[in-house]
C-alpha positions as CSV (number, residue, x, y, z in Angstrom):
1,X,37.9,-3.7,6.2
2,X,35.6,-4.9,3.4
3,X,32.5,-3.2,2.1
4,X,30.0,-5.0,-0.1
5,X,27.1,-3.5,-2.1
6,X,24.6,-5.6,-4.0
7,X,22.6,-4.6,-7.0
8,X,20.5,-6.1,-9.8
9,X,17.4,-7.3,-7.9
10,X,13.9,-6.6,-9.1
11,X,10.6,-8.0,-10.2
12,X,10.6,-10.7,-12.8
13,X,8.1,-13.2,-14.1
14,X,8.6,-16.9,-13.5
15,X,11.0,-18.4,-16.0
16,X,12.9,-15.1,-16.3
17,X,16.4,-14.2,-15.4
18,X,18.3,-11.7,-13.3
19,X,22.0,-11.1,-12.7
20,X,23.0,-9.9,-9.2
21,X,26.2,-8.0,-8.7
22,X,28.3,-7.5,-5.6
23,X,30.7,-4.6,-5.7
24,X,33.5,-4.9,-3.1
25,X,35.9,-2.3,-1.7
26,X,38.5,-2.2,0.9
27,X,40.9,-5.2,1.5
28,X,39.4,-7.2,-1.3
29,X,42.5,-9.4,-1.6
30,X,41.4,-11.0,1.6
31,X,38.0,-12.1,0.3
32,X,39.0,-15.8,0.3
33,X,35.4,-17.1,0.0
34,X,32.4,-15.3,-1.3
35,X,28.8,-16.4,-1.1
36,X,25.3,-15.5,-1.9
37,X,22.6,-16.0,0.7
38,X,18.9,-15.4,0.6
39,X,16.2,-14.8,3.2
40,X,12.5,-15.0,2.6
41,X,10.0,-13.5,5.1
42,X,9.7,-15.8,8.1
43,X,12.5,-18.0,7.0
44,X,16.1,-18.5,8.0
45,X,18.9,-17.1,5.9
46,X,20.2,-19.9,3.6
47,X,23.2,-20.2,1.4
48,X,22.5,-20.2,-2.3
49,X,26.0,-20.4,-3.8
50,X,29.6,-20.1,-2.7
51,X,32.8,-19.6,-4.6
52,X,36.5,-19.8,-3.7
53,X,39.1,-17.1,-4.3
54,X,40.1,-18.5,-7.7
55,X,36.6,-19.5,-8.7
56,X,37.8,-23.0,-9.1
57,X,35.5,-24.4,-6.4
58,X,31.8,-23.7,-6.1
59,X,28.8,-24.8,-4.1
60,X,25.2,-24.6,-5.0
61,X,22.1,-25.3,-3.0
62,X,20.1,-28.2,-4.4
63,X,17.2,-25.9,-5.0
64,X,19.1,-23.7,-7.4
65,X,21.6,-26.1,-9.0
66,X,21.5,-26.0,-12.7
67,X,19.6,-22.7,-12.7
68,X,22.0,-20.3,-10.9
69,X,25.7,-19.6,-11.6
70,X,28.1,-17.9,-9.2
71,X,31.2,-16.1,-10.5
72,X,33.7,-13.5,-9.4
73,X,36.0,-11.1,-11.2
74,X,38.7,-10.2,-8.8
75,X,40.2,-7.6,-11.1
76,X,36.9,-5.7,-10.9
77,X,36.4,-6.5,-7.3
78,X,32.9,-7.8,-8.2
79,X,31.0,-11.0,-7.6
80,X,28.0,-12.1,-9.6
81,X,25.0,-14.4,-9.3
82,X,23.3,-15.3,-12.6
83,X,19.8,-16.5,-11.9
84,X,17.9,-18.3,-14.7
85,X,14.6,-20.1,-14.9
86,X,13.4,-18.2,-11.8
87,X,10.6,-19.6,-9.7
88,X,8.2,-17.9,-7.3
89,X,10.0,-19.8,-4.4
90,X,13.2,-17.9,-5.3
91,X,11.6,-14.7,-4.0
92,X,13.7,-13.4,-1.2
93,X,16.2,-10.7,-0.2
94,X,19.6,-11.8,-1.6
95,X,22.8,-11.0,0.3
96,X,26.4,-11.0,-0.8
97,X,28.9,-12.0,1.8
98,X,32.6,-12.8,2.2
99,X,34.9,-14.4,4.6
100,X,38.4,-12.9,5.2
101,X,39.2,-15.6,7.7
102,X,38.5,-18.9,6.0
103,X,39.4,-20.4,2.6
104,X,37.2,-23.4,2.7
105,X,33.7,-23.3,1.2
106,X,31.1,-22.9,3.8
107,X,27.4,-22.5,3.9
108,X,27.3,-21.2,7.5
109,X,26.3,-17.6,7.7
110,X,28.3,-17.2,10.9
111,X,31.5,-18.0,9.0
112,X,31.1,-14.8,6.9
113,X,32.2,-11.6,8.5
114,X,31.2,-9.1,5.9
115,X,27.8,-8.6,4.4
116,X,26.1,-6.4,1.9
117,X,22.8,-4.6,2.5
118,X,20.7,-7.0,0.4
119,X,18.7,-6.7,-2.8
120,X,15.1,-7.8,-3.2
121,X,14.3,-10.4,-5.8
122,X,10.6,-11.0,-6.5
123,X,9.4,-13.7,-8.9
124,X,5.8,-13.6,-9.9
125,X,3.7,-16.3,-11.5
């Protein structure tokens, strides 16, 4: 129904920036909520940022607030995560996800029914 593909990950020095992209296809008009999650080795998957259909509502994890910016361009069927002032603790696989069933912002991974394959972000000191 919906397919998501992340890109833009890589290796960056602490203090640097990266922009992740999430290209969507399929029934993209049903992507009511989009989110970015990350998972470091040995850790649980955690929500980083979430955005509503219109972009009018956003959520950020406390650990990234002020440094990361989530956005979406529905005309291009693409979501973005701009990551600035990166820290080594930001190192993780980052996943794009969407919910076609719920319109409220949620940080629960189980509420998202479509996921990308993930892109590695590594921040060195």
